[in-house]
VEXZAMI-816098 format. One record per residue: residue in one letter; x, y, z of N, C-alpha, C, CB in turn. Coordinates in steps of 0.001 Angstrom, whole numbers, plus 500000, padded with zeros to 6 digits. Glycine has a CB too. Layout:
BEGIN
AXYZXYZXYZXYZ/...
***
This chain:
BEGIN
X500828498800500000500000500000500000500869501260500000499060500000501216/X501860501295500884502675502507501027503439502824499747503656502352502189/X504165501859499221505017502112498062504224502235496766506036501010497927/X503287501329496544502596501284495254501469502307495139502041499904495025/X500738502526496216499584503412496134499887504848496549498482502874496985/X500837505015497459501071506345498021502329507004497468501169506256499525/X503490506413497732504747507013497274504765507161495755505943506165497732/X504313506142495058504326506167493589503411507242493010503916504812493047/X502451507726493822501508508741493327501728510104493961500085508296493581/X502898510290494556503265511639494978503076511981496440502511512581494205/X502794510999497291502718511283498723504137511269499268501806510244499475/X504603512412499739506000512564500145506185512886501625506639513638499331/X505128513303502304505226513663503724505546512407504535503900514327504231/X506740512361505097507186511152505790506363510860507041508646511281506162/X505876511885507696505044511669508887503718511027508501504793513001509626/X503156511449507379501909510852506885502143509393506508501363511642505666/X503224509137505799503527507764505384503738506858506603504779507740504482/X504407507364507609504661506561508800503351506286509557505675507274509720/X502483507286509627501189507083510289500385506015509564500392508402510348/X500397506053508239499634505074507467500284503694507515499497505535506017/X501560503679507783502259502403507935501924501759509282503781502604507803/X501666502562510286501506502031511645500057501906512124502249502899512595/X499134502670511542497726502553511953497094501399511173496940503901511704/X496627500359511858496099499166511173494728499412510540496002498002512155/X494723499663509246493501500017508520492417498927508626493831500275507050/X492833497667508706491854496577508699490956496577509937492571495247508597/X491402497207511017490572497244512226489343498131512065491393497730513402/X489337498958511037488252499924510856487171499446509890488814501228510365/X487273498203509422486237497638508554485724496340509169486785497388507114/X484597495872508671484008494636509184484937493441508932482633494388508532/X484833492442509792485685491254509688485635490615508301485273490233510730/X484450490607507703484253489901506430485045490517505279482783489885506074/X485419491789505389486143492434504288487535492903504697485348493612503767/X488024492439505841489348492866506299490459492489505326489641492266507652/X490274491402504591491302490982503627491487492011502509490935489620503023/X490473492869502309490527493876501239490901495267501753489187493944500530/X491203495370503048491357496679503691492462497532503094491623496493505146/X493494496901502521494631497676502028494617497831500502495928497018502464/X493487497490499889493348497643498445493167499088498029492187496830497949/X493361499357496766493312500716496209491877501096495831494236500826494972/X490994501034496798489584501343496559488891501610497896488880500179495794/X487765502354497857486993502560499082486248501280499455486000503733498912/X485833501186500715485089500024501195483869500485501991485994499111502064/X482775499717501937481587500082502716481808499850504206480371499284502240/X481243500736505030481339500571506483479956500548507136482185501697507089/X478907500456506287477543500437506811476918501815506807477527499876508213/X475596501856506932474844503118506968475048503973505720475242503915508188/X475364503312504588475563504054503346476861504838503282474435504983503145/X477782504570504210479048505306504284480209504409503829479297505824505733/X481363505041503590482535504296503128483789504758503862482716504461501610/X484809503903503832486164504305504201486879504575502884486914503193505077/X487450505773502749488050506181501482489269505333501145488439507654501532/X489593505276499842490776504529499422492022505148500056490898504512497872/X493044504353500321494232504852501025494856506101500392495266503766501084/X494925506147499070495564507295498422494849508599498747495604507093496914/X493515508596498695492757509817498971492922510230500435491261509613498636/X492930509247501330493169509537502744494533510209502915493092508240503591/X495549509653502268496904510204502366496990511589501746497905509272501692/X496340511771500607496362513060499919495760514157500795495601512969498589/X494617513871501400493964514862502258494793515125503511492553514392502645/X495361514069504051496159514226505268497422515031504982496528512851505855/X498073514755503869499265515512503488498926516983503265499896514917502223/X497770517232502667497346518611502388497137519421503667496058518606501571/X496889518748504780496690519449506054497989520065506574496120518488507099/X499134519566506105500446520118506488500603520206508008500635521512505867/X500398519084508671500445519050510135501879518941510647499614517879510663/X502168519696511712503498519685512320503514518956513660503995521104512506/X502348518787514285502289518063515551501663518828516695503641517661515943/X501493520123516530500985520959517630499540521422517411501882522174517807/X498951521028516306497666521602515913496460520998516646497482521429514437/X495428521817516702494101521390517155493264521230515887493442522436518182/X492774520004515654492142519668514375490686519295514582492890518519513685/X489829519789513694488418519400513651488199518532512416487477520659513631/X487609517353512636487241516487511515485721516394511450487882515067511662/X485175516603510274483736516474510068483483515182509302483152517711509301/X482826514228509961482561512926509360483507511865509901482681513007507846/X483246511385511108484127510385511727484154509099510906483670510082513166/X482982508672510430482902507449509636483460506257510383483638507623508327/X484394505555509752485012504378510367485937504749511520485787503593509324/X486426505989511517487394506428512512488833506371512035487256505606513736/X489057505799510857490420505624510352491135506960510170490397504867509029/X490454507928509549491090509222509321491428509902510645490180510125508477/X490516509844511604490778510460512908491967509817513600489548510361513799/X492081508493513482493205507783514099494531508231513484493033506258513940/X494549508425512169495760508927511509496085510339511986495589508910509975/X495075511189512012495286512572512453495811512618513880493984513373512349/X495329511702514712495741511695516121497236511445516280494963510637516888/X497847510802515287499290510553515311500087511767514835499626509343514447/X499391512730514249500071513821513550499832515201514143499647513832512133/X498916515310515097498609516611515683498436516462517192497333517221515042/X498096517545517864497958517489519322496613516921519756498137518872519913/X495517517428519147494191516939519517493285516906518293493573517820520621/X492401515906518259491423515767517178490022515820517781491641514433516381/X489210516708517250487797516775517593487032516291516367487360518236518023/X486281515213516496485623514626515332484116514537515553486200513233515033/X483359514903514536481894514967514626481282514029513591481381516428514414/X480302513245514004479610512302513122478120512348513434480170510850513288/X477288512308512397475845512380512621475207511014512851475183513049511449/X475930509915512518475359508568512627475869507898513901475715507708511377/X474966507679514827475286507160516153476096505855516089474002506933516938/X475648504883515291476293503580515250477741503640514816475545502678514339/X478062504550513899479439504669513432480347505192514542479511505592512211/X479863506150515309480671506716516387480997505656517426479945507896517045/X480002504851517775480217503800518771481296502818518351478930503055519026/X481260502399517076482265501455516588483651502104516542481878500935515195/X483691503351516091484975504050515996485609504213517376484789505428515333/X484814504550518360485352504758519715485996503484520261484237505227520667/X485423502338519942486004501075520406487394500857519818485091499900520039/X487546501216518546488869501060517921489845502099518473488763501190516377/X489364503325518698490236504344519298490785503847520635489466505678519496/X489907503262521440490342502745522743491373501636522569489137502225523549/X491115500752521615492028499631521377493411500118520970491467498705520300/X493451501193520169494720501726519679495303502800520599494533502295518290/X494599503071521705495025504080522676495161505463522050496345503673523302/X494177505800521237494127507144520639493434508078521635493369507133519246/X494150508449522672493535509184523779493370510678523498494359509002525025/X493871511152522374493728512576522056492623512833521032495047513126521534/X491710511872520884490541512054520005489301512264520862490348510826519054/X488576513335520591487310513623521268486219513605520212487351515006522028/X485186512792520427484138512646519403482773513034519948484095511205518878/X481890513402519033480514513710519414479589513397518251480371515191519842/X478316513192518575477282512950517574476529514253517353476310511802518016/X476554514760516126475915516050515846475928516285514338476641517220516600/X475302517390513928475374517849512543476726518534512366474180518823512185/X477640517852511696478997518367511564479110519647510765479847517344510943/X478107519960509940478214521169509121478189522434509975477083521212508100/X477788522292511234477812523426512150479108523522512930476661523337513103/X480013522550512696481300522557513387481174522174514853481939523918513274/X482041522767515663482070522507517115482389523846517783483149521378517507/X481403524752517840481655526142518260482349526279519609480363526884518312/X482004525429520565482554525591521911484046525285521978481813524700522877/X484583524618520965486010524280520954486808525104519942486185522804520653/X486140525957519186486822526766518178487721527816518851485789527454517248/X488738528296518155489071528022516753489946526769516599489787529228516143/X489979526271515357490767525095515013491861525485514017489863523979514427/X493057524961514243494168525244513325493951524601511962495485524754513922/X493308523430511976493012522708510738491612522112510832494070521594510470/X490932522069509703489626521421509609489633520520508383488466522473509530/X489201519269508573489061518337507455487619517871507379490022517126507607/X487057517930506177485693517458505941485779516234505038484792518581505299/X485275515105505524485427513849504785484131513432504091485885512741505726/X483372514418503621482173514190502820482031515366501868480892514024503721/X481387515134500727481298516168499707480083517051499870481282515546498354/X480298518365499838479200519314499982479125520272498809479345520092501271/X478009520992498688477839521937497583478701523190497735476386522336497472/X479114523459498964479946524625499255480596524413500620479103525954499228/X481566525239500926482205525153502246481277525790503273483611525856502250/X480862525052504293479941525607505291480521526846505977479602524547506339/X479722527892506047480169529137506678480603528950508128479067530163506615/X479887528120508927480345527933510313481765527374510404479397527006511045/X482154526547509445483492525983509478484544527049509167483601524825508488/X484250527899508196485173528998507900485311529922509099484695529792506675/X484188530163509799484213531037510965485022530430512105482797531329511432/X485025529093512202485726528410513291487177528073512957484992527146513651/X487599528393511744488974528153511327489871529267511864489074528062509781/X490972528878512503491920529852513045492533530675511900493037529135513866/X493158531785512269493860532643511315495277532842511834493121534023511120/X496284532238511218496220531426509995495682530026510279497607531329509350/X495053529445509243494521528099509364494245527513507997493253528095510207/X493972526220507964493732525533506688492577524554506824495003524794506215/X491753524502505791490614523588505710490732522775504418489253524371505760/X490464521483504509490498520607503329489140519947503203491641519529503433/X488531520059502002487172519541501817486868519292500344486147520515502402/X486122518209500042485619518004498681484367518857498446485305516502498434/X484379519646497375483264520550497074482799520315495643483677522040497280/X481480520180495467480936519981494126479514519496494182481781519002493345/X479128518674493193477772518137493184477752516769493864477232518035491737/X476619516077493768476501514808494479477100513632493703475048514528494778/X477695513912492572478346512862491804479856512943491847477890512913490390/X480382514160491703481838514355491686482160515702492326482405514284490224/X483314515756492986483715516986493652485172517311493334483509516871495170/X485567518526493676486962518935493625487486518975495056487129520325492916/X488647518388495278489242518437496606489918519792496769490258517265496821/X489336520627497631489807522000497797490622522165499073488630522963497808/X491688522952498960492501523339500106492272524833500323494036523008499879/X491719525164501477491324526537501782492243527092502860489839526606502234/X492938528172502556493826528808503529493246530148503977495238529006502930/X493270530364505272492872531654505842494114532316506440491745531478506930/X494403533521506002495546534259506529495289535749506446496827533896505770/X495455536410507582495193537854507681493789538202507182496243538643506877/X492854537323507502491461537570507137491115537262505694491129538975507411/X492101536884504904491883536575503491491751535069503286493034537132502632/X490850534682502376490635533277502042491167533003500641489132532907502139/X492028531984500515492476531546499197492160530061499050494004531820498995/X491793529663497832491381528281497572492154527732496382489855528196497314/X492669526511496543493267525806495410492695524400495358494824525770495519/X492703523825494173492134522502493962493230521483493729491164522513492785/X493134520337494407494116519270494220493734518363493061494259518449495497/X492543517755493130492091516895492040490621516547492225492943515612491967/X490056515887491215488667515458491312488560514225492194488087515173489918/X487498514192493013487277513078493933485788512748493954487793513419495368/X485466511666494641484061511270494768483811510806496202483695510140493742/X483039511579496941482767511285498344481271511111498585483321512397499241/X480945510507499723479545510455500143479086511877500444479355509524501394/X477772512075500508477210513410500693477435513946502112475723513391500383/X477751515241502178477790515948503448476362516386503782478771517176503391/X475745515684504732474358515944505094474298516892506273473623514639505419/X473434517914506198473279518810507341472725520154506948474591518997508035/X472577521006507932471989522330507714472796523175506730471871523065509033/X474105522937506658474966523705505748475564522800504670476095524407506535/X474893521675504405475330520752503352474135520342502521476028519504503951/X474055519070502159472913518558501420471787518190502379473317517343500572/X470520518360501957469405517962502826469351516457503001468081518464502259/X468881516007504133468792514587504432467682513923503620468555514375505925/
***
């Protein structure tokens, strides 16, 4: 996975590569499909959600440019795999998921891996986590029609947000930087994510 899917496609951040080498991806999927956990494709995790293919996970994580001291907000806990990776790369991870069952399963794996710097809650992630703002980095792991205003408001200055933005079929992976009150956006590549459901995303 590391050499063929990540390094060969331009993932160069050694901290990201090491995190993906050490966090056991197979623990975040059902037993029946664990043999496929390291394949170059997304996998279902129930409730109509997926765990993204390793390359996309690495690409988004690398784009966050984490040094180790950051406070990170993740929108869309899902399987918990992305949060577990982030927990190895920053100081604290606050992760929000709207589906109760997914959070429960993810928390069990966090405990097993001793990811003690992850704090999770069940809520509409498009509203962020106001009581814990601001966040140095924000990652959204679902595709929305636009970047939710509450997330931009909760992003520190300077700060960075990574999110897929587009329609419900295909999105552009956007890297949003806030500095001195100015917002700049660049696109990495086209991606395909599950829908970001919520008051500032797609309707349920």
